[in-house]
LOLUM-980734 format. One record per residue (C-alpha): residue number from 0; x, y, z. Coordinates in steps of 0.25 Angstrom, whole numbers. Layout:
residues N
<rec pos="NUM" px="X" py="Y" pz="Z"/>
...
END
This chain:
residues 313
<rec pos="0" px="381" py="497" pz="390"/>
<rec pos="1" px="383" py="512" pz="387"/>
<rec pos="2" px="391" py="518" pz="375"/>
<rec pos="3" px="401" py="524" pz="385"/>
<rec pos="4" px="403" py="510" pz="391"/>
<rec pos="5" px="406" py="504" pz="377"/>
<rec pos="6" px="416" py="515" pz="373"/>
<rec pos="7" px="428" py="508" pz="380"/>
<rec pos="8" px="441" py="505" pz="374"/>
<rec pos="9" px="444" py="491" pz="369"/>
<rec pos="10" px="454" py="489" pz="381"/>
<rec pos="11" px="443" py="491" pz="391"/>
<rec pos="12" px="433" py="482" pz="384"/>
<rec pos="13" px="443" py="471" pz="383"/>
<rec pos="14" px="446" py="472" pz="398"/>
<rec pos="15" px="432" py="473" pz="403"/>
<rec pos="16" px="427" py="462" pz="393"/>
<rec pos="17" px="438" py="453" pz="398"/>
<rec pos="18" px="434" py="455" pz="413"/>
<rec pos="19" px="420" py="452" pz="409"/>
<rec pos="20" px="424" py="440" pz="402"/>
<rec pos="21" px="432" py="435" pz="413"/>
<rec pos="22" px="420" py="435" pz="422"/>
<rec pos="23" px="414" py="424" pz="413"/>
<rec pos="24" px="426" py="416" pz="413"/>
<rec pos="25" px="431" py="418" pz="399"/>
<rec pos="26" px="444" py="411" pz="396"/>
<rec pos="27" px="451" py="423" pz="391"/>
<rec pos="28" px="443" py="435" pz="394"/>
<rec pos="29" px="452" py="445" pz="387"/>
<rec pos="30" px="454" py="437" pz="375"/>
<rec pos="31" px="438" py="435" pz="374"/>
<rec pos="32" px="437" py="450" pz="376"/>
<rec pos="33" px="446" py="453" pz="364"/>
<rec pos="34" px="439" py="444" pz="355"/>
<rec pos="35" px="426" py="450" pz="358"/>
<rec pos="36" px="432" py="464" pz="356"/>
<rec pos="37" px="438" py="460" pz="343"/>
<rec pos="38" px="424" py="454" pz="338"/>
<rec pos="39" px="417" py="467" pz="342"/>
<rec pos="40" px="427" py="476" pz="335"/>
<rec pos="41" px="427" py="466" pz="323"/>
<rec pos="42" px="442" py="465" pz="323"/>
<rec pos="43" px="452" py="454" pz="326"/>
<rec pos="44" px="456" py="452" pz="341"/>
<rec pos="45" px="471" py="457" pz="337"/>
<rec pos="46" px="465" py="470" pz="332"/>
<rec pos="47" px="461" py="473" pz="346"/>
<rec pos="48" px="475" py="476" pz="350"/>
<rec pos="49" px="477" py="486" pz="339"/>
<rec pos="50" px="466" py="495" pz="345"/>
<rec pos="51" px="469" py="506" pz="354"/>
<rec pos="52" px="466" py="501" pz="368"/>
<rec pos="53" px="458" py="513" pz="373"/>
<rec pos="54" px="451" py="516" pz="360"/>
<rec pos="55" px="436" py="515" pz="363"/>
<rec pos="56" px="429" py="504" pz="355"/>
<rec pos="57" px="418" py="508" pz="345"/>
<rec pos="58" px="405" py="508" pz="352"/>
<rec pos="59" px="399" py="497" pz="342"/>
<rec pos="60" px="411" py="488" pz="345"/>
<rec pos="61" px="410" py="490" pz="360"/>
<rec pos="62" px="395" py="486" pz="360"/>
<rec pos="63" px="398" py="474" pz="351"/>
<rec pos="64" px="409" py="470" pz="361"/>
<rec pos="65" px="400" py="472" pz="373"/>
<rec pos="66" px="389" py="463" pz="366"/>
<rec pos="67" px="400" py="452" pz="363"/>
<rec pos="68" px="405" py="453" pz="377"/>
<rec pos="69" px="391" py="451" pz="383"/>
<rec pos="70" px="389" py="438" pz="375"/>
<rec pos="71" px="402" py="433" pz="379"/>
<rec pos="72" px="399" py="436" pz="394"/>
<rec pos="73" px="386" py="428" pz="392"/>
<rec pos="74" px="395" py="416" pz="390"/>
<rec pos="75" px="393" py="415" pz="375"/>
<rec pos="76" px="405" py="409" pz="369"/>
<rec pos="77" px="416" py="419" pz="364"/>
<rec pos="78" px="416" py="412" pz="350"/>
<rec pos="79" px="401" py="414" pz="349"/>
<rec pos="80" px="402" py="428" pz="353"/>
<rec pos="81" px="413" py="430" pz="342"/>
<rec pos="82" px="406" py="422" pz="332"/>
<rec pos="83" px="419" py="414" pz="329"/>
<rec pos="84" px="430" py="405" pz="334"/>
<rec pos="85" px="444" py="402" pz="328"/>
<rec pos="86" px="446" py="387" pz="325"/>
<rec pos="87" px="458" py="381" pz="318"/>
<rec pos="88" px="461" py="393" pz="310"/>
<rec pos="89" px="447" py="396" pz="306"/>
<rec pos="90" px="437" py="406" pz="312"/>
<rec pos="91" px="424" py="399" pz="314"/>
<rec pos="92" px="410" py="406" pz="316"/>
<rec pos="93" px="403" py="400" pz="329"/>
<rec pos="94" px="391" py="404" pz="337"/>
<rec pos="95" px="379" py="398" pz="344"/>
<rec pos="96" px="376" py="384" pz="339"/>
<rec pos="97" px="390" py="379" pz="337"/>
<rec pos="98" px="401" py="373" pz="345"/>
<rec pos="99" px="413" py="383" pz="347"/>
<rec pos="100" px="426" py="376" pz="341"/>
<rec pos="101" px="437" py="375" pz="351"/>
<rec pos="102" px="452" py="373" pz="352"/>
<rec pos="103" px="450" py="358" pz="355"/>
<rec pos="104" px="443" py="356" pz="342"/>
<rec pos="105" px="455" py="362" pz="334"/>
<rec pos="106" px="463" py="350" pz="340"/>
<rec pos="107" px="453" py="341" pz="333"/>
<rec pos="108" px="454" py="348" pz="320"/>
<rec pos="109" px="470" py="347" pz="321"/>
<rec pos="110" px="469" py="332" pz="323"/>
<rec pos="111" px="459" py="330" pz="312"/>
<rec pos="112" px="467" py="338" pz="302"/>
<rec pos="113" px="480" py="330" pz="306"/>
<rec pos="114" px="472" py="317" pz="304"/>
<rec pos="115" px="466" py="321" pz="291"/>
<rec pos="116" px="480" py="326" pz="285"/>
<rec pos="117" px="486" py="312" pz="290"/>
<rec pos="118" px="474" py="305" pz="283"/>
<rec pos="119" px="476" py="313" pz="270"/>
<rec pos="120" px="492" py="311" pz="270"/>
<rec pos="121" px="491" py="296" pz="272"/>
<rec pos="122" px="480" py="294" pz="261"/>
<rec pos="123" px="489" py="302" pz="252"/>
<rec pos="124" px="502" py="295" pz="255"/>
<rec pos="125" px="495" py="281" pz="253"/>
<rec pos="126" px="489" py="286" pz="240"/>
<rec pos="127" px="502" py="291" pz="234"/>
<rec pos="128" px="509" py="278" pz="238"/>
<rec pos="129" px="497" py="270" pz="232"/>
<rec pos="130" px="496" py="262" pz="244"/>
<rec pos="131" px="483" py="257" pz="240"/>
<rec pos="132" px="473" py="260" pz="229"/>
<rec pos="133" px="462" py="262" pz="239"/>
<rec pos="134" px="469" py="272" pz="247"/>
<rec pos="135" px="475" py="279" pz="235"/>
<rec pos="136" px="461" py="281" pz="229"/>
<rec pos="137" px="456" py="286" pz="243"/>
<rec pos="138" px="467" py="296" pz="244"/>
<rec pos="139" px="465" py="301" pz="230"/>
<rec pos="140" px="450" py="302" pz="230"/>
<rec pos="141" px="444" py="315" pz="225"/>
<rec pos="142" px="436" py="319" pz="237"/>
<rec pos="143" px="443" py="326" pz="248"/>
<rec pos="144" px="443" py="320" pz="262"/>
<rec pos="145" px="431" py="323" pz="271"/>
<rec pos="146" px="431" py="327" pz="285"/>
<rec pos="147" px="418" py="327" pz="293"/>
<rec pos="148" px="415" py="336" pz="305"/>
<rec pos="149" px="404" py="330" pz="314"/>
<rec pos="150" px="397" py="341" pz="322"/>
<rec pos="151" px="404" py="352" pz="315"/>
<rec pos="152" px="398" py="363" pz="323"/>
<rec pos="153" px="404" py="376" pz="317"/>
<rec pos="154" px="412" py="368" pz="307"/>
<rec pos="155" px="425" py="370" pz="315"/>
<rec pos="156" px="431" py="357" pz="314"/>
<rec pos="157" px="427" py="354" pz="299"/>
<rec pos="158" px="432" py="368" pz="294"/>
<rec pos="159" px="445" py="368" pz="302"/>
<rec pos="160" px="448" py="354" pz="297"/>
<rec pos="161" px="445" py="358" pz="282"/>
<rec pos="162" px="453" py="370" pz="284"/>
<rec pos="163" px="465" py="362" pz="287"/>
<rec pos="164" px="462" py="351" pz="277"/>
<rec pos="165" px="460" py="358" pz="264"/>
<rec pos="166" px="458" py="344" pz="256"/>
<rec pos="167" px="447" py="340" pz="265"/>
<rec pos="168" px="432" py="342" pz="265"/>
<rec pos="169" px="423" py="342" pz="276"/>
<rec pos="170" px="409" py="339" pz="281"/>
<rec pos="171" px="403" py="344" pz="294"/>
<rec pos="172" px="390" py="340" pz="301"/>
<rec pos="173" px="382" py="345" pz="314"/>
<rec pos="174" px="368" py="343" pz="319"/>
<rec pos="175" px="367" py="358" pz="323"/>
<rec pos="176" px="361" py="368" pz="313"/>
<rec pos="177" px="368" py="379" pz="320"/>
<rec pos="178" px="381" py="373" pz="320"/>
<rec pos="179" px="380" py="370" pz="305"/>
<rec pos="180" px="377" py="384" pz="303"/>
<rec pos="181" px="390" py="388" pz="309"/>
<rec pos="182" px="398" py="377" pz="302"/>
<rec pos="183" px="392" py="382" pz="289"/>
<rec pos="184" px="396" py="397" pz="292"/>
<rec pos="185" px="410" py="393" pz="295"/>
<rec pos="186" px="411" py="384" pz="283"/>
<rec pos="187" px="407" py="394" pz="273"/>
<rec pos="188" px="414" py="406" pz="280"/>
<rec pos="189" px="427" py="397" pz="279"/>
<rec pos="190" px="424" py="393" pz="265"/>
<rec pos="191" px="424" py="378" pz="267"/>
<rec pos="192" px="410" py="376" pz="261"/>
<rec pos="193" px="417" py="369" pz="249"/>
<rec pos="194" px="423" py="359" pz="259"/>
<rec pos="195" px="414" py="358" pz="271"/>
<rec pos="196" px="400" py="352" pz="271"/>
<rec pos="197" px="391" py="354" pz="283"/>
<rec pos="198" px="379" py="345" pz="286"/>
<rec pos="199" px="369" py="346" pz="298"/>
<rec pos="200" px="368" py="332" pz="304"/>
<rec pos="201" px="371" py="324" pz="316"/>
<rec pos="202" px="385" py="318" pz="317"/>
<rec pos="203" px="388" py="309" pz="306"/>
<rec pos="204" px="374" py="306" pz="300"/>
<rec pos="205" px="376" py="313" pz="287"/>
<rec pos="206" px="390" py="307" pz="284"/>
<rec pos="207" px="392" py="297" pz="272"/>
<rec pos="208" px="399" py="284" pz="277"/>
<rec pos="209" px="414" py="284" pz="274"/>
<rec pos="210" px="414" py="298" pz="269"/>
<rec pos="211" px="423" py="305" pz="279"/>
<rec pos="212" px="438" py="305" pz="280"/>
<rec pos="213" px="437" py="312" pz="294"/>
<rec pos="214" px="426" py="314" pz="304"/>
<rec pos="215" px="429" py="324" pz="315"/>
<rec pos="216" px="420" py="329" pz="326"/>
<rec pos="217" px="420" py="338" pz="339"/>
<rec pos="218" px="407" py="331" pz="344"/>
<rec pos="219" px="400" py="335" pz="357"/>
<rec pos="220" px="408" py="328" pz="368"/>
<rec pos="221" px="404" py="335" pz="381"/>
<rec pos="222" px="397" py="327" pz="392"/>
<rec pos="223" px="383" py="331" pz="394"/>
<rec pos="224" px="385" py="333" pz="409"/>
<rec pos="225" px="397" py="342" pz="406"/>
<rec pos="226" px="389" py="352" pz="397"/>
<rec pos="227" px="384" py="360" pz="409"/>
<rec pos="228" px="398" py="363" pz="414"/>
<rec pos="229" px="403" py="369" pz="401"/>
<rec pos="230" px="405" py="384" pz="400"/>
<rec pos="231" px="393" py="393" pz="397"/>
<rec pos="232" px="399" py="397" pz="384"/>
<rec pos="233" px="398" py="382" pz="380"/>
<rec pos="234" px="386" py="377" pz="387"/>
<rec pos="235" px="377" py="388" pz="384"/>
<rec pos="236" px="381" py="392" pz="370"/>
<rec pos="237" px="388" py="380" pz="362"/>
<rec pos="238" px="378" py="370" pz="357"/>
<rec pos="239" px="376" py="359" pz="366"/>
<rec pos="240" px="374" py="348" pz="355"/>
<rec pos="241" px="389" py="351" pz="352"/>
<rec pos="242" px="394" py="349" pz="366"/>
<rec pos="243" px="385" py="338" pz="372"/>
<rec pos="244" px="391" py="324" pz="371"/>
<rec pos="245" px="381" py="317" pz="379"/>
<rec pos="246" px="383" py="310" pz="392"/>
<rec pos="247" px="398" py="306" pz="390"/>
<rec pos="248" px="401" py="316" pz="380"/>
<rec pos="249" px="403" py="305" pz="369"/>
<rec pos="250" px="388" py="303" pz="364"/>
<rec pos="251" px="390" py="311" pz="351"/>
<rec pos="252" px="404" py="305" pz="349"/>
<rec pos="253" px="398" py="291" pz="350"/>
<rec pos="254" px="388" py="294" pz="339"/>
<rec pos="255" px="398" py="301" pz="330"/>
<rec pos="256" px="408" py="290" pz="329"/>
<rec pos="257" px="400" py="280" pz="321"/>
<rec pos="258" px="396" py="290" pz="311"/>
<rec pos="259" px="410" py="295" pz="310"/>
<rec pos="260" px="415" py="281" pz="308"/>
<rec pos="261" px="405" py="279" pz="297"/>
<rec pos="262" px="408" py="292" pz="290"/>
<rec pos="263" px="423" py="290" pz="290"/>
<rec pos="264" px="430" py="282" pz="279"/>
<rec pos="265" px="441" py="272" pz="283"/>
<rec pos="266" px="453" py="280" pz="287"/>
<rec pos="267" px="445" py="292" pz="290"/>
<rec pos="268" px="446" py="299" pz="304"/>
<rec pos="269" px="437" py="303" pz="315"/>
<rec pos="270" px="441" py="314" pz="325"/>
<rec pos="271" px="433" py="318" pz="337"/>
<rec pos="272" px="435" py="329" pz="348"/>
<rec pos="273" px="432" py="325" pz="362"/>
<rec pos="274" px="432" py="329" pz="376"/>
<rec pos="275" px="446" py="325" pz="383"/>
<rec pos="276" px="441" py="313" pz="390"/>
<rec pos="277" px="434" py="307" pz="378"/>
<rec pos="278" px="444" py="303" pz="367"/>
<rec pos="279" px="448" py="290" pz="374"/>
<rec pos="280" px="434" py="285" pz="375"/>
<rec pos="281" px="431" py="289" pz="360"/>
<rec pos="282" px="444" py="283" pz="355"/>
<rec pos="283" px="438" py="270" pz="362"/>
<rec pos="284" px="425" py="272" pz="355"/>
<rec pos="285" px="432" py="273" pz="342"/>
<rec pos="286" px="441" py="261" pz="344"/>
<rec pos="287" px="429" py="252" pz="348"/>
<rec pos="288" px="422" py="255" pz="335"/>
<rec pos="289" px="433" py="248" pz="327"/>
<rec pos="290" px="432" py="258" pz="315"/>
<rec pos="291" px="442" py="268" pz="320"/>
<rec pos="292" px="457" py="267" pz="322"/>
<rec pos="293" px="469" py="276" pz="324"/>
<rec pos="294" px="461" py="282" pz="336"/>
<rec pos="295" px="468" py="295" pz="341"/>
<rec pos="296" px="466" py="304" pz="353"/>
<rec pos="297" px="470" py="318" pz="351"/>
<rec pos="298" px="473" py="329" pz="362"/>
<rec pos="299" px="469" py="344" pz="363"/>
<rec pos="300" px="479" py="355" pz="366"/>
<rec pos="301" px="478" py="351" pz="381"/>
<rec pos="302" px="483" py="337" pz="378"/>
<rec pos="303" px="469" py="332" pz="382"/>
<rec pos="304" px="462" py="321" pz="373"/>
<rec pos="305" px="453" py="328" pz="364"/>
<rec pos="306" px="448" py="319" pz="353"/>
<rec pos="307" px="450" py="306" pz="344"/>
<rec pos="308" px="454" py="303" pz="330"/>
<rec pos="309" px="451" py="290" pz="324"/>
<rec pos="310" px="452" py="284" pz="310"/>
<rec pos="311" px="441" py="276" pz="303"/>
<rec pos="312" px="446" py="262" pz="299"/>
END
């Protein structure tokens, strides 16, 4: 593209970029164009509207915008192109090798935080009332409560929960070296290194029995036959191992549950994000084990079943 072609005003870039993005079926072409332009200019999106519409873009910024746009038109996820994604009041770095956090998972974080605060409040009330020496000793123990995030990916769930639960510490595991590198970058950038430990490993293998107050996971739950139908942004870019739940979508969940049960102390909680048609099946799996009670199904913003909460007996 010639220098003359690049010396267009921002308004022209945004209009033309939105048209091109519309051609690949982008959900909100104008919004994506604005995010790409802001990233190319090194400003916040709101700052775009403070510029004069007909002011030509600096040539270097125009070239950067064109490069970013080409990546997005090749169906690379917008979040990878931008290098970050907002999640639960945090801005997380993401890129190849890690699953992109989504709004459904923000619902999981909200349910985890609610249950964790409920757990803490009950323990404190019982301790203050001297209901039993055992409960009082447990509630007054010196160590903070421990939350474990299985398959932590970018660290999104772990860090968002710790952000909202300042009295807790956390532990994240993931079998992927690439994902752990992103989790480490986010943990350190957000200054959670003193509260969040990370360990590469499969599911619950590295966990000490009875050590956890909460186990949470957004495991792979997509049926293998459905992977080919996913959008190219997901199918061709996000890690398959973070998506593939096996033939029925629950292969990883079935392996995760026994390890989570072993890692949880009595009274601790398990929370799982699932596909909308899976929570009833998983609730039955948990009920059949006999070591979980208070089984709850929670919904997403569209009122669809989205996951399960269960308490370790």
